[in-house]
C-alpha positions as protocol buffer text, in pm:
chain_id: "A"
residue {
  index: 1
  type: MET
  ca { x: 7797 y: 4833 z: 1880 }
}
residue {
  index: 2
  type: ASN
  ca { x: 7708 y: 5180 z: 2012 }
}
residue {
  index: 3
  type: VAL
  ca { x: 7353 y: 5306 z: 2077 }
}
residue {
  index: 4
  type: LYS
  ca { x: 7232 y: 5644 z: 2194 }
}
residue {
  index: 5
  type: LEU
  ca { x: 7158 y: 5703 z: 2561 }
}
residue {
  index: 6
  type: TYR
  ca { x: 6850 y: 5912 z: 2645 }
}
residue {
  index: 7
  type: ASN
  ca { x: 6698 y: 6064 z: 2954 }
}
residue {
  index: 8
  type: GLN
  ca { x: 6327 y: 6054 z: 3044 }
}
residue {
  index: 9
  type: ASP
  ca { x: 6266 y: 6373 z: 2846 }
}
residue {
  index: 10
  type: GLY
  ca { x: 6384 y: 6203 z: 2526 }
}
residue {
  index: 11
  type: LYS
  ca { x: 6704 y: 6408 z: 2503 }
}
residue {
  index: 12
  type: GLU
  ca { x: 7025 y: 6239 z: 2398 }
}
residue {
  index: 13
  type: VAL
  ca { x: 7280 y: 6249 z: 2680 }
}
residue {
  index: 14
  type: GLY
  ca { x: 7550 y: 6016 z: 2550 }
}
residue {
  index: 15
  type: SER
  ca { x: 7604 y: 5669 z: 2408 }
}
residue {
  index: 16
  type: VAL
  ca { x: 7636 y: 5316 z: 2540 }
}
residue {
  index: 17
  type: GLU
  ca { x: 7849 y: 5029 z: 2415 }
}
residue {
  index: 18
  type: LEU
  ca { x: 7642 y: 4709 z: 2378 }
}
residue {
  index: 19
  type: LYS
  ca { x: 7816 y: 4385 z: 2464 }
}
residue {
  index: 20
  type: SER
  ca { x: 7889 y: 4203 z: 2137 }
}
residue {
  index: 21
  type: GLU
  ca { x: 7834 y: 3857 z: 2291 }
}
residue {
  index: 22
  type: VAL
  ca { x: 7469 y: 3945 z: 2351 }
}
residue {
  index: 23
  type: PHE
  ca { x: 7377 y: 4208 z: 2093 }
}
residue {
  index: 24
  type: ASP
  ca { x: 7606 y: 4144 z: 1797 }
}
residue {
  index: 25
  type: ILE
  ca { x: 7602 y: 3776 z: 1703 }
}
residue {
  index: 26
  type: GLU
  ca { x: 7467 y: 3611 z: 1390 }
}
residue {
  index: 27
  type: PRO
  ca { x: 7106 y: 3515 z: 1479 }
}
residue {
  index: 28
  type: ASN
  ca { x: 7039 y: 3141 z: 1463 }
}
residue {
  index: 29
  type: GLU
  ca { x: 6684 y: 3117 z: 1328 }
}
residue {
  index: 30
  type: ALA
  ca { x: 6656 y: 2740 z: 1370 }
}
residue {
  index: 31
  type: VAL
  ca { x: 6740 y: 2753 z: 1741 }
}
residue {
  index: 32
  type: VAL
  ca { x: 6507 y: 3052 z: 1791 }
}
residue {
  index: 33
  type: HIS
  ca { x: 6224 y: 2855 z: 1629 }
}
residue {
  index: 34
  type: GLN
  ca { x: 6285 y: 2554 z: 1855 }
}
residue {
  index: 35
  type: TYR
  ca { x: 6296 y: 2781 z: 2160 }
}
residue {
  index: 36
  type: ILE
  ca { x: 5969 y: 2959 z: 2076 }
}
residue {
  index: 37
  type: VAL
  ca { x: 5785 y: 2631 z: 2000 }
}
residue {
  index: 38
  type: ASN
  ca { x: 5904 y: 2483 z: 2330 }
}
residue {
  index: 39
  type: TYR
  ca { x: 5820 y: 2801 z: 2524 }
}
residue {
  index: 40
  type: LEU
  ca { x: 5463 y: 2814 z: 2389 }
}
residue {
  index: 41
  type: ALA
  ca { x: 5418 y: 2441 z: 2454 }
}
residue {
  index: 42
  type: ARG
  ca { x: 5514 y: 2498 z: 2819 }
}
residue {
  index: 43
  type: GLN
  ca { x: 5246 y: 2766 z: 2851 }
}
residue {
  index: 44
  type: ARG
  ca { x: 4974 y: 2507 z: 2793 }
}
residue {
  index: 45
  type: GLN
  ca { x: 4798 y: 2399 z: 3111 }
}
residue {
  index: 46
  type: GLY
  ca { x: 4777 y: 2035 z: 3016 }
}
residue {
  index: 47
  type: THR
  ca { x: 4495 y: 1972 z: 3265 }
}
residue {
  index: 48
  type: ALA
  ca { x: 4241 y: 1811 z: 3026 }
}
residue {
  index: 49
  type: SER
  ca { x: 4133 y: 1481 z: 3178 }
}
residue {
  index: 50
  type: THR
  ca { x: 3880 y: 1204 z: 3114 }
}
residue {
  index: 51
  type: LYS
  ca { x: 3796 y: 881 z: 3293 }
}
residue {
  index: 52
  type: THR
  ca { x: 3866 y: 541 z: 3146 }
}
residue {
  index: 53
  type: ARG
  ca { x: 3633 y: 245 z: 3207 }
}
residue {
  index: 54
  type: ASN
  ca { x: 3815 y: 146 z: 3526 }
}
residue {
  index: 55
  type: MET
  ca { x: 3777 y: 497 z: 3672 }
}
residue {
  index: 56
  type: VAL
  ca { x: 3402 y: 541 z: 3614 }
}
residue {
  index: 57
  type: ARG
  ca { x: 3185 y: 462 z: 3918 }
}
residue {
  index: 58
  type: GLY
  ca { x: 2954 y: 162 z: 3907 }
}
residue {
  index: 59
  type: GLY
  ca { x: 2934 y: -128 z: 3668 }
}
residue {
  index: 60
  type: GLY
  ca { x: 3057 y: -393 z: 3908 }
}
residue {
  index: 61
  type: ARG
  ca { x: 2772 y: -634 z: 3831 }
}
residue {
  index: 62
  type: LYS
  ca { x: 2714 y: -806 z: 3499 }
}
residue {
  index: 63
  type: PRO
  ca { x: 2398 y: -642 z: 3350 }
}
residue {
  index: 64
  type: TRP
  ca { x: 2245 y: -970 z: 3239 }
}
residue {
  index: 65
  type: ARG
  ca { x: 2342 y: -1331 z: 3195 }
}
residue {
  index: 66
  type: GLN
  ca { x: 2578 y: -1429 z: 2917 }
}
residue {
  index: 67
  type: LYS
  ca { x: 2340 y: -1643 z: 2709 }
}
residue {
  index: 68
  type: GLY
  ca { x: 1974 y: -1687 z: 2641 }
}
residue {
  index: 69
  type: THR
  ca { x: 1849 y: -1327 z: 2640 }
}
residue {
  index: 70
  type: GLY
  ca { x: 1886 y: -1260 z: 2269 }
}
residue {
  index: 71
  type: ARG
  ca { x: 2087 y: -949 z: 2341 }
}
residue {
  index: 72
  type: ALA
  ca { x: 2457 y: -892 z: 2289 }
}
residue {
  index: 73
  type: ARG
  ca { x: 2674 y: -1011 z: 2574 }
}
residue {
  index: 74
  type: ALA
  ca { x: 2775 y: -738 z: 2819 }
}
residue {
  index: 75
  type: GLY
  ca { x: 3005 y: -747 z: 3119 }
}
residue {
  index: 76
  type: THR
  ca { x: 2960 y: -396 z: 3259 }
}
residue {
  index: 77
  type: ILE
  ca { x: 2738 y: -94 z: 3213 }
}
residue {
  index: 78
  type: ARG
  ca { x: 3053 y: 124 z: 3214 }
}
residue {
  index: 79
  type: SER
  ca { x: 3177 y: -6 z: 2879 }
}
residue {
  index: 80
  type: PRO
  ca { x: 3290 y: 271 z: 2641 }
}
residue {
  index: 81
  type: LEU
  ca { x: 3006 y: 162 z: 2412 }
}
residue {
  index: 82
  type: TRP
  ca { x: 2747 y: 255 z: 2671 }
}
residue {
  index: 83
  type: ARG
  ca { x: 2613 y: 596 z: 2766 }
}
residue {
  index: 84
  type: GLY
  ca { x: 2788 y: 701 z: 3085 }
}
residue {
  index: 85
  type: GLY
  ca { x: 3073 y: 462 z: 3019 }
}
residue {
  index: 86
  type: GLY
  ca { x: 3445 y: 533 z: 3018 }
}
residue {
  index: 87
  type: THR
  ca { x: 3639 y: 708 z: 2744 }
}
residue {
  index: 88
  type: VAL
  ca { x: 3881 y: 525 z: 2518 }
}
residue {
  index: 89
  type: PHE
  ca { x: 4218 y: 698 z: 2464 }
}
residue {
  index: 90
  type: GLY
  ca { x: 4089 y: 1025 z: 2613 }
}
residue {
  index: 91
  type: PRO
  ca { x: 4321 y: 1308 z: 2725 }
}
residue {
  index: 92
  type: SER
  ca { x: 4494 y: 1290 z: 3060 }
}
residue {
  index: 93
  type: PRO
  ca { x: 4701 y: 1552 z: 3245 }
}
residue {
  index: 94
  type: ARG
  ca { x: 5041 y: 1598 z: 3082 }
}
residue {
  index: 95
  type: ASP
  ca { x: 5328 y: 1840 z: 3034 }
}
residue {
  index: 96
  type: TYR
  ca { x: 5346 y: 1952 z: 2671 }
}
residue {
  index: 97
  type: GLY
  ca { x: 5695 y: 2097 z: 2707 }
}
residue {
  index: 98
  type: SER
  ca { x: 6017 y: 1915 z: 2635 }
}
residue {
  index: 99
  type: LYS
  ca { x: 6372 y: 1941 z: 2762 }
}
residue {
  index: 100
  type: PHE
  ca { x: 6565 y: 2230 z: 2613 }
}
residue {
  index: 101
  type: PRO
  ca { x: 6941 y: 2260 z: 2679 }
}
residue {
  index: 102
  type: LYS
  ca { x: 7053 y: 2573 z: 2866 }
}
residue {
  index: 103
  type: LYS
  ca { x: 7318 y: 2653 z: 2607 }
}
residue {
  index: 104
  type: LEU
  ca { x: 7062 y: 2648 z: 2325 }
}
residue {
  index: 105
  type: LYS
  ca { x: 6825 y: 2862 z: 2531 }
}
residue {
  index: 106
  type: ARG
  ca { x: 7097 y: 3124 z: 2587 }
}
residue {
  index: 107
  type: LEU
  ca { x: 7187 y: 3114 z: 2218 }
}
residue {
  index: 108
  type: ALA
  ca { x: 6823 y: 3168 z: 2122 }
}
residue {
  index: 109
  type: VAL
  ca { x: 6780 y: 3466 z: 2357 }
}
residue {
  index: 110
  type: ARG
  ca { x: 7109 y: 3622 z: 2242 }
}
residue {
  index: 111
  type: SER
  ca { x: 6999 y: 3571 z: 1880 }
}
residue {
  index: 112
  type: ILE
  ca { x: 6675 y: 3757 z: 1946 }
}
residue {
  index: 113
  type: PHE
  ca { x: 6853 y: 4042 z: 2126 }
}
residue {
  index: 114
  type: SER
  ca { x: 7102 y: 4066 z: 1838 }
}
residue {
  index: 115
  type: ASP
  ca { x: 6822 y: 4077 z: 1582 }
}
residue {
  index: 116
  type: LYS
  ca { x: 6661 y: 4368 z: 1769 }
}
residue {
  index: 117
  type: ALA
  ca { x: 6995 y: 4550 z: 1790 }
}
residue {
  index: 118
  type: HIS
  ca { x: 7068 y: 4503 z: 1419 }
}
residue {
  index: 119
  type: GLY
  ca { x: 6720 y: 4634 z: 1339 }
}
residue {
  index: 120
  type: GLU
  ca { x: 6775 y: 4941 z: 1562 }
}
residue {
  index: 121
  type: LYS
  ca { x: 6482 y: 4840 z: 1782 }
}
residue {
  index: 122
  type: ILE
  ca { x: 6656 y: 4904 z: 2115 }
}
residue {
  index: 123
  type: LYS
  ca { x: 6645 y: 5227 z: 2314 }
}
residue {
  index: 124
  type: ILE
  ca { x: 6842 y: 5290 z: 2633 }
}
residue {
  index: 125
  type: VAL
  ca { x: 6746 y: 5541 z: 2902 }
}
residue {
  index: 126
  type: GLU
  ca { x: 6945 y: 5644 z: 3207 }
}
residue {
  index: 127
  type: GLU
  ca { x: 6663 y: 5552 z: 3445 }
}
residue {
  index: 128
  type: LEU
  ca { x: 6285 y: 5550 z: 3478 }
}
residue {
  index: 129
  type: LYS
  ca { x: 6194 y: 5709 z: 3809 }
}
residue {
  index: 130
  type: PHE
  ca { x: 5854 y: 5849 z: 3905 }
}
residue {
  index: 131
  type: ASP
  ca { x: 5763 y: 6031 z: 4225 }
}
residue {
  index: 132
  type: GLU
  ca { x: 5414 y: 5880 z: 4215 }
}
residue {
  index: 133
  type: ILE
  ca { x: 5215 y: 5618 z: 4031 }
}
residue {
  index: 134
  type: LYS
  ca { x: 5105 y: 5798 z: 3717 }
}
residue {
  index: 135
  type: THR
  ca { x: 5015 y: 5630 z: 3388 }
}
residue {
  index: 136
  type: ARG
  ca { x: 5027 y: 5970 z: 3219 }
}
residue {
  index: 137
  type: ALA
  ca { x: 5391 y: 6012 z: 3323 }
}
residue {
  index: 138
  type: MET
  ca { x: 5489 y: 5681 z: 3162 }
}
residue {
  index: 139
  type: ALA
  ca { x: 5290 y: 5768 z: 2850 }
}
residue {
  index: 140
  type: SER
  ca { x: 5480 y: 6098 z: 2833 }
}
residue {
  index: 141
  type: VAL
  ca { x: 5815 y: 5915 z: 2847 }
}
residue {
  index: 142
  type: LEU
  ca { x: 5707 y: 5686 z: 2563 }
}
residue {
  index: 143
  type: ASN
  ca { x: 5597 y: 5988 z: 2360 }
}
residue {
  index: 144
  type: ASN
  ca { x: 5933 y: 6159 z: 2417 }
}
residue {
  index: 145
  type: LEU
  ca { x: 6109 y: 5849 z: 2283 }
}
residue {
  index: 146
  type: ASP
  ca { x: 5875 y: 5808 z: 1982 }
}
residue {
  index: 147
  type: LEU
  ca { x: 5737 y: 5480 z: 2117 }
}
residue {
  index: 148
  type: THR
  ca { x: 5369 y: 5577 z: 2145 }
}
residue {
  index: 149
  type: GLY
  ca { x: 5139 y: 5312 z: 1996 }
}
residue {
  index: 150
  type: LYS
  ca { x: 5418 y: 5057 z: 1951 }
}
residue {
  index: 151
  type: LYS
  ca { x: 5449 y: 4725 z: 2129 }
}
residue {
  index: 152
  type: CYS
  ca { x: 5717 y: 4797 z: 2386 }
}
residue {
  index: 153
  type: LEU
  ca { x: 5895 y: 4575 z: 2637 }
}
residue {
  index: 154
  type: ILE
  ca { x: 6049 y: 4763 z: 2930 }
}
residue {
  index: 155
  type: LEU
  ca { x: 6342 y: 4594 z: 3101 }
}
residue {
  index: 156
  type: ASP
  ca { x: 6458 y: 4734 z: 3435 }
}
residue {
  index: 157
  type: GLU
  ca { x: 6630 y: 4590 z: 3739 }
}
residue {
  index: 158
  type: GLY
  ca { x: 6574 y: 4652 z: 4107 }
}
residue {
  index: 159
  type: VAL
  ca { x: 6264 y: 4754 z: 4302 }
}
residue {
  index: 160
  type: ASN
  ca { x: 6067 y: 5018 z: 4112 }
}
residue {
  index: 161
  type: ARG
  ca { x: 5703 y: 4986 z: 4216 }
}
residue {
  index: 162
  type: ASN
  ca { x: 5595 y: 5320 z: 4073 }
}
residue {
  index: 163
  type: LEU
  ca { x: 5725 y: 5221 z: 3729 }
}
residue {
  index: 164
  type: VAL
  ca { x: 5556 y: 4882 z: 3736 }
}
residue {
  index: 165
  type: LEU
  ca { x: 5216 y: 5025 z: 3830 }
}
residue {
  index: 166
  type: SER
  ca { x: 5250 y: 5320 z: 3590 }
}
residue {
  index: 167
  type: CYS
  ca { x: 5293 y: 5074 z: 3299 }
}
residue {
  index: 168
  type: ARG
  ca { x: 5007 y: 4847 z: 3396 }
}
residue {
  index: 169
  type: ASN
  ca { x: 4723 y: 5029 z: 3220 }
}
residue {
  index: 170
  type: LEU
  ca { x: 4909 y: 5107 z: 2898 }
}
residue {
  index: 171
  type: ARG
  ca { x: 4811 y: 4891 z: 2603 }
}
residue {
  index: 172
  type: LYS
  ca { x: 5099 y: 4726 z: 2417 }
}
residue {
  index: 173
  type: VAL
  ca { x: 5341 y: 4803 z: 2703 }
}
residue {
  index: 174
  type: VAL
  ca { x: 5489 y: 4517 z: 2907 }
}
residue {
  index: 175
  type: PHE
  ca { x: 5723 y: 4548 z: 3204 }
}
residue {
  index: 176
  type: CYS
  ca { x: 5967 y: 4274 z: 3298 }
}
residue {
  index: 177
  type: ARG
  ca { x: 6266 y: 4243 z: 3524 }
}
residue {
  index: 178
  type: ALA
  ca { x: 6577 y: 4225 z: 3309 }
}
residue {
  index: 179
  type: ALA
  ca { x: 6706 y: 3912 z: 3483 }
}
residue {
  index: 180
  type: LEU
  ca { x: 6380 y: 3729 z: 3399 }
}
residue {
  index: 181
  type: ALA
  ca { x: 6352 y: 3836 z: 3034 }
}
residue {
  index: 182
  type: ASN
  ca { x: 6243 y: 3557 z: 2803 }
}
residue {
  index: 183
  type: GLY
  ca { x: 6295 y: 3531 z: 2431 }
}
residue {
  index: 184
  type: TYR
  ca { x: 5926 y: 3520 z: 2341 }
}
residue {
  index: 185
  type: ASP
  ca { x: 5844 y: 3856 z: 2503 }
}
residue {
  index: 186
  type: VAL
  ca { x: 6159 y: 4011 z: 2353 }
}
residue {
  index: 187
  type: MET
  ca { x: 6075 y: 3887 z: 2005 }
}
residue {
  index: 188
  type: ASN
  ca { x: 5707 y: 3983 z: 2034 }
}
residue {
  index: 189
  type: ALA
  ca { x: 5789 y: 4348 z: 2111 }
}
residue {
  index: 190
  type: ASP
  ca { x: 5839 y: 4608 z: 1841 }
}
residue {
  index: 191
  type: TYR
  ca { x: 6088 y: 4797 z: 2058 }
}
residue {
  index: 192
  type: LEU
  ca { x: 6294 y: 4723 z: 2368 }
}
residue {
  index: 193
  type: LEU
  ca { x: 6325 y: 5002 z: 2624 }
}
residue {
  index: 194
  type: LEU
  ca { x: 6606 y: 4927 z: 2867 }
}
residue {
  index: 195
  type: THR
  ca { x: 6727 y: 5129 z: 3160 }
}
residue {
  index: 196
  type: LYS
  ca { x: 7101 y: 5142 z: 3218 }
}
residue {
  index: 197
  type: ALA
  ca { x: 7057 y: 4906 z: 3516 }
}
residue {
  index: 198
  type: GLY
  ca { x: 6844 y: 4673 z: 3304 }
}
residue {
  index: 199
  type: LEU
  ca { x: 7106 y: 4666 z: 3028 }
}
residue {
  index: 200
  type: ASP
  ca { x: 7382 y: 4580 z: 3275 }
}
residue {
  index: 201
  type: LYS
  ca { x: 7173 y: 4292 z: 3413 }
}
residue {
  index: 202
  type: VAL
  ca { x: 7090 y: 4156 z: 3065 }
}
residue {
  index: 203
  type: GLU
  ca { x: 7459 y: 4156 z: 2973 }
}
residue {
  index: 204
  type: GLU
  ca { x: 7544 y: 3988 z: 3304 }
}
residue {
  index: 205
  type: VAL
  ca { x: 7283 y: 3713 z: 3270 }
}
residue {
  index: 206
  type: PHE
  ca { x: 7315 y: 3637 z: 2898 }
}
residue {
  index: 207
  type: GLY
  ca { x: 7671 y: 3749 z: 2829 }
}
């Protein structure tokens, strides 16, 4: 599959062959669904915690004698029935994620990349280099590529501090290192903007 290659001014300067193993497979929707569900589950903090009756302080002495008072028998003031008592079956810290095989993960990410490629939602640029940190410069590049106002994921590889900081204040624009791209961010974007270096890294990691 061939896609056009642009420069920062939005001018076409050639074409690039996309690796078929990453960008031209039949998307597996079932695996993609499992991957997204597992990814979102792993984003949960899982830090909710309550104390059971054996964790609550106090209550070591029997409040009153077993018989003869006319009241219900009680063994501790920290019973779940009492105010200030422990919680029954309350939440405790846990990991909401589950194991997900590496092969299925790679299949899911390749499926998402392929879906973007088939939908012509991928744009490749030679490089994104800025002499200084300038949000306006990045906005100009997006305008030249007809990406203004669209949710855009930028994938680049290598140290490029000026690019990272120039993207930071743009709404709907997310920067990510190509080697660390995850399927959720790729799927959530309207368009993928890859540098040539970023494309090579994606094909190396997921190919």
